[in-house]
C-alpha positions as CSV (number, residue, x, y, z in Angstrom):
1,M,-53.0,15.3,114.8
2,K,-54.9,13.3,112.3
3,K,-55.5,16.4,110.3
4,K,-51.4,16.9,110.1
5,K,-51.4,13.4,109.3
6,K,-53.6,13.8,106.5
7,K,-52.1,17.0,105.2
8,G,-48.8,15.0,105.1
9,V,-50.0,12.2,103.2
10,I,-51.8,14.6,100.6
11,I,-48.0,16.5,99.8
12,L,-46.2,13.2,99.8
13,M,-48.8,12.1,97.1
14,I,-48.5,15.4,95.2
15,V,-44.6,15.2,95.5
16,V,-44.9,11.4,93.8
17,L,-47.2,12.5,91.5
18,I,-44.8,15.2,90.6
19,L,-42.0,12.9,90.5
20,V,-44.1,10.3,88.5
21,C,-45.3,13.1,85.9
22,A,-41.3,14.3,85.7
23,L,-40.3,10.9,85.3
24,G,-42.7,10.0,82.9
25,G,-42.0,13.5,80.9
26,V,-38.1,12.4,81.1
27,A,-39.0,8.7,79.8
28,Y,-41.3,10.2,77.1
29,F,-38.5,12.6,76.1
30,L,-35.8,9.9,76.0
31,Y,-38.4,8.0,73.9
32,E,-38.7,10.7,71.2
33,K,-35.2,11.2,71.2
34,A,-34.4,7.6,70.7
35,N,-36.8,7.2,68.0
36,S,-36.2,10.8,66.2
37,G,-33.8,9.2,63.7
38,L,-31.6,11.9,64.5
39,F,-28.3,12.5,65.6
40,F,-28.2,14.1,69.1
41,E,-26.9,17.6,69.6
42,E,-23.1,18.1,69.6
43,T,-22.5,14.8,67.6
44,T,-19.7,14.7,64.9
45,L,-18.9,12.0,62.4
46,N,-15.5,12.2,60.6
47,D,-15.4,15.9,62.1
48,Y,-18.7,16.6,60.4
49,D,-21.4,18.3,62.7
50,V,-24.3,15.9,62.3
51,S,-26.2,17.3,64.8
52,E,-30.0,16.7,64.3
53,K,-29.3,15.1,60.9
54,T,-30.6,12.0,59.6
55,A,-28.7,9.2,58.5
56,K,-29.9,9.7,54.9
57,E,-28.9,13.2,55.2
58,V,-25.4,12.3,56.7
59,L,-25.0,9.8,53.7
60,L,-25.6,12.7,51.3
61,M,-23.5,14.5,53.0
62,L,-20.5,12.5,53.0
63,K,-21.3,11.2,49.4
64,N,-21.2,14.5,48.0
65,D,-17.6,15.6,49.6
66,Y,-15.9,12.3,49.3
67,S,-17.1,11.7,45.8
68,A,-16.0,15.2,44.5
69,P,-12.4,15.1,44.1
70,K,-11.2,15.2,40.3
71,L,-8.2,13.7,38.7
72,E,-6.7,16.1,36.2
73,I,-3.9,14.3,33.7
74,R,-1.5,16.1,32.7
75,E,1.0,16.1,29.8
76,K,3.8,18.2,29.0
77,G,2.4,20.9,31.6
78,E,-1.2,20.7,29.6
79,T,-4.2,19.2,31.0
80,V,-5.2,16.8,28.7
81,L,-7.9,14.9,30.4
82,T,-10.0,15.5,33.5
83,L,-12.4,13.1,35.0
84,T,-14.5,12.6,38.3
85,L,-13.8,9.9,40.6
86,E,-17.4,8.2,39.4
87,E,-16.0,8.5,35.4
88,L,-12.8,6.7,36.9
89,G,-14.9,3.6,38.2
90,Y,-14.9,4.7,41.8
91,T,-18.3,5.1,43.2
92,I,-19.2,4.9,47.0
93,D,-21.2,2.0,48.1
94,E,-24.2,3.7,49.8
95,M,-25.9,0.8,51.4
96,K,-22.5,-0.2,53.2
97,L,-22.2,3.7,54.1
98,L,-25.7,3.9,55.3
99,S,-25.5,0.9,57.6
100,E,-22.1,2.2,59.4
101,I,-24.0,5.6,59.8
102,Q,-26.7,3.6,61.2
103,D,-24.6,1.5,63.4
104,C,-23.4,5.1,64.7
105,M,-26.8,6.1,65.3
106,R,-27.5,2.9,67.4
107,S,-24.3,3.4,69.2
108,Q,-25.8,6.7,70.3
109,N,-28.9,5.5,71.7
110,L,-27.7,2.6,73.7
111,S,-25.7,5.2,75.7
112,L,-28.9,7.1,75.8
113,L,-28.0,9.8,78.7
114,L,-24.5,9.9,78.2
115,S,-24.7,10.9,74.8
116,L,-27.4,13.8,75.5
117,F,-25.1,15.4,77.9
118,E,-21.8,14.9,76.4
119,G,-22.4,14.4,72.7
120,N,-20.3,11.7,70.3
121,E,-17.8,11.8,68.4
122,Y,-17.6,9.0,65.5
123,E,-15.1,7.7,62.8
124,I,-16.3,5.8,59.8
125,T,-14.6,4.7,56.8
126,V,-16.3,5.8,53.8
127,P,-16.5,2.7,51.3
128,F,-15.8,2.8,47.5
129,Q,-16.2,0.3,44.9
130,Y,-13.9,-0.3,42.1
131,D,-14.9,-1.0,38.4
132,E,-12.0,-2.1,36.3
133,E,-13.3,-1.8,33.2
134,T,-14.9,1.5,33.4
135,F,-11.6,2.6,35.0
136,K,-9.5,1.3,31.9
137,K,-11.6,2.9,29.7
138,A,-11.4,6.1,31.1
139,V,-7.8,6.1,31.6
140,S,-6.5,5.9,27.9
141,S,-4.6,8.3,25.7
142,Q,-7.4,8.1,23.3
143,N,-9.3,10.2,25.5
144,F,-6.6,12.9,25.6
145,S,-7.2,16.5,24.0
146,A,-3.6,16.3,22.6
147,A,-3.8,13.9,19.6
148,R,-1.4,11.0,19.6
149,I,1.8,11.3,17.4
150,A,3.5,7.8,16.7
151,S,7.3,7.7,17.1
152,E,9.4,7.0,14.1
153,D,12.5,5.6,13.5
154,A,15.6,7.5,11.3
155,V,15.4,6.4,8.2
156,M,17.9,6.6,5.1
157,E,16.1,8.1,2.3
158,F,17.0,9.0,-1.6
159,N,16.2,12.3,-2.8
160,G,17.0,11.0,-6.7
161,E,20.5,12.3,-6.3
162,E,21.8,11.0,-3.1
163,Y,20.8,9.5,0.2
164,Y,19.8,11.2,3.3
165,I,18.9,10.3,6.8
166,K,15.5,11.5,7.8
167,P,15.9,12.1,11.6
168,E,13.8,10.1,13.9
169,V,10.5,11.4,15.4
170,Y,9.9,11.5,19.2
171,G,6.1,11.0,19.6
172,N,3.7,10.9,22.6
173,E,2.3,7.2,22.4
174,F,2.5,5.2,25.2
175,D,1.0,1.8,27.0
176,D,-2.2,2.9,28.5
177,A,-1.7,0.2,31.2
178,D,1.8,1.9,32.2
179,L,-0.2,5.0,33.1
180,Q,-3.1,3.3,34.5
181,V,-0.6,1.5,37.2
182,I,0.4,5.2,38.3
183,V,-3.1,6.6,38.2
184,K,-4.6,3.7,40.1
185,E,-2.0,4.2,43.0
186,V,-2.9,8.1,43.5
187,L,-6.7,7.2,43.4
188,D,-6.4,4.3,45.8
189,K,-4.5,6.4,48.1
190,L,-7.3,9.1,47.7
191,V,-10.3,7.0,48.4
192,A,-8.5,5.4,51.5
193,A,-8.4,8.9,53.2
194,D,-10.2,9.6,56.3
195,R,-11.1,12.7,55.2
196,P,-12.4,14.3,52.0
197,Q,-9.3,15.1,49.6
198,P,-8.8,18.0,46.9
199,D,-8.5,17.3,43.2
200,A,-5.5,15.5,42.4
201,Q,-3.1,15.6,39.2
202,V,-0.9,13.1,37.8
203,D,1.6,14.0,35.0
204,V,2.4,11.7,32.3
205,P,6.1,10.8,33.0
206,E,8.6,11.2,29.8
207,A,9.7,7.6,30.6
208,L,6.3,6.3,29.5
209,Y,6.6,7.3,25.8
210,F,7.8,5.0,23.2
211,I,10.7,5.9,22.0
212,P,12.6,5.5,18.0
213,A,14.8,2.5,18.1
214,V,16.7,4.0,15.4
215,T,18.0,7.5,15.6
216,Q,20.0,9.7,13.3
217,D,23.4,8.9,14.6
218,D,23.0,5.2,14.0
219,T,26.3,4.1,13.1
220,E,25.4,1.5,10.9
221,M,22.8,3.3,9.1
222,N,25.1,6.3,8.7
223,R,28.3,4.1,7.4
224,K,25.2,2.5,4.6
225,M,24.6,5.9,3.6
226,N,28.3,7.1,2.9
227,A,28.8,4.1,0.9
228,Y,25.5,4.2,-0.9
229,N,26.6,8.0,-1.9
230,K,29.8,6.9,-3.4
231,Y,27.9,4.8,-6.1
232,C,24.6,5.9,-6.3
233,K,25.0,8.2,-8.9
234,A,26.9,6.1,-11.4
235,S,25.0,4.7,-14.6
236,V,26.6,2.9,-17.3
237,T,25.1,2.5,-20.8
238,H,26.4,0.2,-23.0
239,T,25.6,1.2,-26.9
240,F,25.3,-1.7,-29.8
241,G,24.2,0.9,-32.4
242,E,20.7,2.0,-31.6
243,E,20.5,-0.8,-28.9
244,T,21.6,-0.1,-25.1
245,M,22.3,-2.1,-22.1
246,T,22.3,0.2,-18.7
247,I,23.5,-0.6,-15.5
248,D,22.2,2.0,-12.8
249,W,22.2,2.1,-9.2
250,D,19.2,-0.1,-9.2
251,T,21.5,-2.9,-10.2
252,I,24.6,-1.7,-8.7
253,Q,23.1,-1.5,-5.0
254,D,23.0,-5.2,-5.5
255,W,26.6,-5.4,-5.9
256,L,27.5,-3.5,-3.3
257,V,29.1,-5.4,-0.5
258,M,29.5,-4.1,3.1
259,E,32.2,-5.5,5.1
260,D,32.7,-3.5,8.5
261,D,34.1,0.0,7.3
262,N,34.9,-1.1,3.8
263,A,32.5,-1.2,1.1
264,Y,33.2,-2.4,-2.5
265,I,31.7,-3.5,-5.6
266,S,31.6,-7.2,-6.3
267,E,34.0,-8.3,-8.9
268,D,31.9,-11.8,-9.4
269,A,29.1,-9.7,-9.9
270,M,30.6,-7.5,-12.5
271,Y,32.2,-10.8,-14.3
272,E,28.7,-12.1,-14.4
273,Y,27.2,-9.1,-15.8
274,V,30.0,-8.8,-18.4
275,T,29.8,-12.1,-19.4
276,A,25.8,-12.2,-20.0
277,M,26.3,-8.9,-22.2
278,A,29.0,-10.9,-24.2
279,A,27.0,-13.8,-24.6
280,K,24.3,-11.6,-25.8
281,Y,26.2,-9.4,-28.0
282,D,29.4,-11.3,-29.2
283,T,29.1,-12.4,-33.2
284,L,32.5,-13.4,-33.6
285,Y,33.3,-16.8,-34.7
286,Y,29.6,-17.7,-34.5
287,E,27.7,-19.2,-37.5
288,R,26.0,-16.6,-39.5
289,S,23.4,-16.4,-41.9
290,F,22.6,-13.4,-44.0
291,T,20.2,-13.1,-47.0
292,A,22.0,-12.9,-50.4
293,A,21.3,-11.0,-53.3
294,D,19.3,-13.7,-55.2
295,G,17.0,-13.9,-52.1
296,R,18.5,-17.3,-50.8
297,T,19.5,-17.8,-47.2
298,I,23.5,-18.1,-46.8
299,T,25.1,-19.6,-43.9
300,L,28.6,-19.4,-43.3
301,S,30.1,-21.7,-40.6
302,S,33.7,-19.8,-41.2
303,N,33.1,-16.7,-39.3
304,D,36.1,-14.2,-38.7
305,Y,34.4,-11.2,-38.9
306,G,32.2,-9.7,-36.0
307,Y,32.4,-8.5,-32.6
308,Q,34.0,-10.0,-29.2
309,I,33.9,-8.1,-25.9
310,D,37.3,-8.2,-23.9
311,I,35.7,-9.4,-20.6
312,D,38.5,-8.6,-18.4
313,A,39.1,-5.4,-19.6
314,E,35.3,-4.4,-19.9
315,V,35.2,-5.3,-16.1
316,S,38.1,-3.2,-15.3
317,Q,36.6,-0.1,-17.3
318,L,33.3,-0.9,-15.7
319,L,34.5,-0.7,-12.0
320,A,36.1,2.6,-13.3
321,D,32.9,4.1,-14.4
322,I,30.9,3.1,-11.5
323,E,33.6,4.6,-9.1
324,S,33.6,7.8,-11.0
325,N,29.9,8.1,-10.0
326,T,28.8,9.7,-13.0
327,K,26.7,9.0,-16.0
328,V,28.7,7.2,-18.8
329,E,27.7,6.0,-22.3
330,R,29.9,4.2,-24.5
331,E,30.7,0.9,-26.5
332,P,32.0,-2.1,-24.6
333,V,35.5,-2.6,-24.6
334,Y,36.1,-5.3,-28.0
335,A,38.8,-7.6,-28.0
336,V,37.7,-7.4,-31.8
337,S,35.4,-4.9,-33.4
338,G,33.6,-4.8,-36.7
339,F,32.7,-2.1,-38.9
340,S,28.9,-1.4,-37.4
341,R,26.3,-2.9,-35.7
342,N,22.8,-2.4,-34.3
343,G,22.1,-4.9,-31.6
344,R,23.2,-8.0,-32.6
345,D,23.4,-7.3,-36.3
346,D,26.9,-6.6,-36.9
347,L,26.3,-5.9,-40.9
348,N,23.9,-3.1,-40.0
349,G,23.6,-3.0,-43.8
350,N,27.4,-2.6,-44.5
351,Y,29.4,-5.4,-46.4
352,V,30.3,-6.7,-49.6
353,E,28.7,-9.8,-50.6
354,V,30.8,-12.2,-53.0
355,N,29.0,-14.9,-54.9
356,L,32.0,-16.9,-56.1
357,T,29.8,-19.3,-58.1
358,A,28.3,-16.6,-60.0
359,Q,31.6,-14.4,-59.9
360,H,29.9,-11.5,-58.9
361,L,29.6,-9.2,-56.0
362,W,27.7,-6.4,-54.3
363,L,28.7,-3.6,-52.0
364,Y,25.9,-2.3,-49.5
365,R,26.4,0.8,-47.5
366,N,23.9,1.5,-44.8
367,G,21.7,-0.8,-46.4
368,S,21.7,0.8,-50.2
369,L,23.5,-0.9,-53.0
370,V,26.5,1.2,-54.1
371,I,27.7,-1.0,-56.6
372,E,27.9,-4.6,-58.2
373,S,30.1,-6.0,-60.9
374,D,31.7,-9.3,-62.1
375,F,35.2,-10.3,-60.9
376,V,37.7,-13.6,-61.3
377,S,38.6,-15.2,-58.2
378,G,41.2,-17.8,-57.4
379,L,41.9,-20.9,-59.5
380,P,39.8,-23.9,-57.9
381,K,42.9,-25.9,-57.3
382,N,46.5,-26.1,-56.2
383,G,45.5,-24.3,-53.1
384,R,44.9,-21.1,-54.9
385,E,40.9,-21.2,-54.3
386,T,39.3,-18.3,-52.6
387,A,38.6,-18.8,-49.3
388,T,34.6,-18.8,-48.0
389,G,33.7,-17.4,-45.1
390,A,33.0,-14.0,-43.2
391,F,36.1,-11.9,-43.0
392,P,37.0,-8.1,-42.0
393,I,39.0,-6.0,-44.5
394,A,42.2,-5.8,-42.7
395,F,43.1,-2.3,-43.9
396,K,43.7,-0.7,-47.7
397,A,46.2,0.9,-49.5
398,S,46.7,2.6,-52.7
399,P,49.0,2.0,-54.3
400,Y,50.6,-1.4,-53.4
401,N,52.9,-3.9,-54.5
402,L,52.0,-7.5,-54.2
403,K,54.7,-10.2,-54.4
404,G,54.3,-13.8,-53.7
405,G,54.7,-17.3,-55.6
406,G,58.2,-18.1,-53.6
407,G,60.7,-16.5,-56.0
408,S,61.1,-15.5,-59.7
409,G,59.6,-18.6,-61.2
410,S,56.5,-19.5,-63.1
411,G,54.5,-19.3,-60.1
412,S,55.5,-16.1,-58.8
413,W,54.2,-12.7,-59.0
414,D,55.3,-9.1,-58.7
415,V,52.6,-6.7,-59.8
416,N,51.6,-3.2,-58.8
417,V,47.7,-2.5,-57.9
418,Q,46.2,0.9,-57.5
419,Y,43.6,-0.5,-55.0
420,W,44.5,-3.3,-52.3
421,M,42.0,-4.5,-49.5
422,P,43.1,-7.6,-48.2
423,F,40.7,-10.0,-46.0
424,H,42.6,-13.4,-45.4
425,D,45.5,-15.0,-45.5
426,G,47.2,-12.7,-48.4
427,Q,43.8,-12.7,-50.3
428,G,42.1,-9.6,-51.1
429,L,40.2,-7.1,-53.4
430,H,42.2,-5.6,-56.1
431,D,42.2,-4.0,-59.3
432,A,43.5,-5.7,-62.3
433,S,44.3,-3.8,-65.1
434,W,46.2,-6.8,-66.8
435,R,42.6,-8.5,-67.5
436,S,40.5,-7.3,-70.1
437,S,37.3,-9.2,-69.1
438,F,35.7,-10.5,-65.8
439,G,33.1,-13.2,-64.6
440,G,31.9,-16.1,-66.1
441,N,34.1,-19.5,-66.1
442,I,37.2,-17.4,-66.4
443,Y,38.4,-18.1,-63.0
444,Q,38.2,-22.0,-63.6
445,T,41.3,-21.9,-66.2
446,D,42.8,-18.2,-65.5
447,G,41.9,-17.8,-61.8
448,S,44.1,-15.6,-59.4
449,H,46.0,-17.0,-56.7
450,G,43.0,-16.4,-54.1
451,C,42.3,-12.6,-54.6
452,V,39.3,-11.0,-56.0
453,N,40.3,-9.5,-59.2
454,L,38.3,-6.5,-60.3
455,P,37.8,-3.9,-62.8
456,S,39.8,-0.8,-61.7
457,N,36.8,1.4,-61.6
458,V,34.7,-1.0,-59.7
459,A,37.8,-1.5,-57.3
460,A,38.2,2.2,-57.0
461,V,34.5,2.7,-55.9
462,I,34.7,-0.3,-53.5
463,Y,37.9,1.4,-52.2
464,E,36.5,4.9,-51.8
465,N,33.4,3.0,-49.6
466,V,35.4,0.6,-47.2
467,D,37.9,0.9,-44.4
468,A,39.4,-1.5,-42.0
469,N,37.1,-4.1,-40.4
470,F,34.5,-3.9,-43.1
471,P,32.9,-6.9,-43.5
472,I,33.4,-9.2,-46.8
473,L,31.0,-12.4,-47.3
474,L,32.3,-14.9,-49.8
475,Y,30.2,-18.1,-50.7
476,K,29.6,-20.5,-53.2
């Protein structure tokens, strides 16, 4: 009996020992598992099999996959920029991600037995950090492989003959900030996804590009072009001997008045221009000075010789010339014109100089002396004195009958002359075949009725060298 009892105790002790050893083995196994730093078998995290992987191994795996997507920016169907998430300023917060992975590992250890037999499925968010400065530097048209071309407005240009419209240019510049809004929206969705995403694409919308403000069909610009082409070829050169005044498109353009669909040349501007031209070149009625044959400077206050522009007629002709849209060269329209001029010099080396005191005259043609001679002028009394001043020869006639004196009495005359060249109020140059001598003081006692009496041969030479408007200068 005692032997059986003792044998039962031994068996029980053996069983207990076995159980203790087994429990100890299990406990050790569980301890080793809990402290292995590895995920248990059949454990997934975000659908990744993380069995027997450390937290850092899982971190590296997640980091590689979630950071892998690239962004491709396309423009007009072509790739112009490719960037990684890191280059775009999106990086994974590794410390935060590791902490979340470790939280999952601690969670499996808390439910150790259940985790060992059934495994675990974990879901975590992969946290990204965003650096705005890096993003803005990366998402910039300056980094595109395609060069930037600025949009240009259509402009009106002149090719030397006519105006034309240079068409607008549609470039590819845009505000980087507008594209950055689009790209960031795409990236924010990408990094917020619970699973790794494929590469992303962003097409630059046409609406982003800067467009020209003025196009070639701009109404106002076309209206101006048509108006300019109506006048731009006009050029009017006024000649004053060798001197000229030219008005061309540079000035005419400033005279052009644009009113809605109507374009015309300002009459006020033309009057201002012609009036200024007249002030510069008119010589009629102005006091004049010249150098006499004896070297003196003679000033004549009476001046009926010279040039005077007809302002109204010139304005009308100027408008017609401009509207012809061609080049015109001509003299101004004169109300009164002289014989020859060069600039303001309206003698230009062509005149008859008459010294009434010396009773001597000189004929100049083109600056050269043609002939000089004594003469007999008007008797200096009873209204018969020869006038002083500058006058144009009105006309010339050969022969000519001179009559005057109011009848047939002693104060009248009726004579035929061969050469007649009147210059003022019935006075003129003519031959006097009835005289045998000229010059000296003859005029003081036997002077004419105001005419300048000349030897026939002298009168003939003068007659051949003068025409209407030829200037004669008479002084004492």
